[in-house]
N, C-alpha and C positions, 0 to 999 in steps of 0.2 A: 656381545655381538651387536653391531650397529644395524639399525633398520635401513631398508632400501629407500632411496629418494622417492619412489612411487608411493610407498606406504606413508612417508612423512607428508607428502602433498595431499594424499587422501585424508589423513587425519586432520590436517589444517583446514581443508575444505569442509569436512564434517563439522568441525568446531565453529567455523565461520558461519555456516548455515544455521547451526543451533543458536548462535548469538543473534543472527538476523531474525529468526523465527521468534525468539524471546522478545526482541524489541518490537516486532510487528504485533505480537499478541497483546502488548500493553495498550495499544490504541485501537484494538479491534472492538467493534460494536456488535453485540449479539441481537439479531432480529427475531430469533425463534421461528415461529410458524408464519411470520409476516414477510418473508423474503419475496414471495410472489407479488404481494401488494406493493412492496417497495420497488420492485423491478418494473411493475406496470406504471407506477407514478413517475419513475425515472424516465421511462420511455415516453409517456404522455407529455412530460414537460420538456422533452428533447435533450436531456443530458446524456452524455456518453460515459461519464464516470460517476461512480457512487459518491465520490468526494464532492463532486459538483452539486449533487442533490442535497447532500448533508449541509453544505455551506449555504445553499439557498434556503433550506428550512430553518437553519439557525438564524440567518439574517431576517427572515420573515418573523420569527418568534420575537426577536429582539426589538422589532419595530412595532409590535402590537401595542395599542393603547391599553393602559390598565393591566399590563402583564404582571405577573408575580415577580418579585425581586429575587 
């Protein structure tokens, strides 16, 4: 017996979401109990996106004199 089109669409959506979640989790950074501190810094520096703060901090680190390689 063939499944209905609605069931097929639902299964495809579920699989697509699972794939997207798996891809997203590969680049997720865990802040643990430091989320509040991170958000305060993001707000203080005027960034609207977490990725903007991350880029800023990486750039700052890479320009430090005598930074570890």
